[in-house]
C-alpha positions in Angstrom: 23.0 11.6 -11.8 22.1 14.9 -13.6 18.5 16.0 -13.3 17.7 19.5 -14.6 13.9 19.7 -15.0 14.0 23.3 -16.2 16.2 22.5 -19.2 15.0 18.9 -19.6 18.4 17.3 -19.1 17.9 13.8 -17.7 20.8 11.4 -17.4 22.0 9.0 -14.8 25.4 7.8 -13.9 26.3 4.9 -16.1 29.5 3.8 -14.4 27.9 2.6 -11.2 28.4 -0.9 -10.0 25.3 -3.1 -10.3 25.2 -6.6 -9.0 25.0 -9.4 -11.5 21.4 -9.9 -12.6 20.4 -6.3 -12.0 19.7 -3.8 -14.8 18.4 -0.3 -14.9 16.1 0.5 -17.9 14.8 3.9 -19.1 11.0 4.0 -18.8 10.0 7.6 -19.3 6.4 8.9 -19.7 4.7 9.0 -16.3 7.5 11.4 -15.4 10.6 12.6 -17.2 13.0 11.1 -16.1 11.9 7.6 -15.0 13.8 4.4 -14.6 12.8 0.9 -13.7 14.9 -2.0 -12.3 15.0 -5.5 -13.8 16.1 -8.2 -11.5 16.9 -11.6 -13.0 16.1 -14.4 -10.6 15.7 -18.1 -11.2 15.4 -17.5 -15.0 12.7 -14.9 -14.5 12.7 -11.1 -15.0 11.1 -9.2 -12.1 10.6 -5.6 -13.0 10.4 -2.9 -10.3 8.5 -0.4 -12.4 7.7 2.4 -10.1 4.8 4.3 -11.8 5.7 3.2 -15.3 3.1 0.5 -14.9 0.1 0.9 -12.6 -2.7 -1.4 -11.4 -5.3 0.8 -13.0 -3.9 -0.2 -16.4 -5.8 -3.5 -15.8 -9.1 -1.7 -16.2 -10.8 -1.8 -19.6 -11.6 1.9 -19.3 -8.1 2.9 -18.4 -7.0 6.3 -19.8 -3.2 7.0 -19.7 -2.0 10.0 -17.7 1.5 11.3 -17.5 4.0 13.9 -18.7 4.4 12.2 -22.1 1.6 9.7 -23.0 3.2 8.1 -26.1 6.4 7.4 -24.0 4.4 6.2 -21.1 2.6 3.6 -23.3 5.9 2.6 -25.0 7.6 2.2 -21.6 4.8 0.2 -20.1 4.7 -2.1 -23.2 8.5 -2.5 -23.0 8.1 -3.6 -19.4 5.3 -6.0 -20.3 7.5 -7.6 -23.0 10.4 -8.4 -20.7 8.6 -9.0 -17.3 7.6 -12.3 -15.9 6.4 -10.3 -12.8 6.0 -6.6 -12.2 6.4 -4.9 -8.8 4.6 -1.6 -9.4 5.1 1.5 -7.2 1.5 1.1 -6.0 -0.6 -2.0 -5.5 0.1 -5.7 -5.6 2.6 -7.5 -7.7 1.4 -8.4 -11.2 1.9 -11.8 -12.8 1.8 -13.0 -16.4 -2.0 -12.9 -16.7 -2.2 -9.3 -15.4 0.8 -8.3 -17.6 -1.0 -9.6 -20.7 -4.1 -7.7 -19.8 -2.1 -4.5 -19.4 -0.4 -5.1 -22.7 -3.7 -5.6 -24.5 -5.2 -2.5 -22.9 -2.3 -0.4 -23.9 -2.1 -1.7 -27.4 -5.6 -0.1 -28.0 -3.9 3.3 -27.7 -1.0 2.4 -30.0 -3.5 1.4 -32.7 -5.5 4.6 -32.6 
């Protein structure tokens, strides 16, 4: 993994062994770099999102905060599209109903 914050070089080692059903996805925005983990289990995608998605995104008055707001929104929407369940870095797990609410709240910012 190469992380050089001063020169904005962000990469991770791509030749690491991951067990079947585990995938690492790039989810920048909250911080640069940021990755999330997708675990496929029983036909479901469980995304361990770290701070790419947050429980406060459920609030109607949510206002995005992070190093790169457009990337944060895109990353969170990407997670919402693939996840059946989200395990955020803080707070309880999020199911389909909460994921749809987050998606709808974030789409408001995309349409501005």
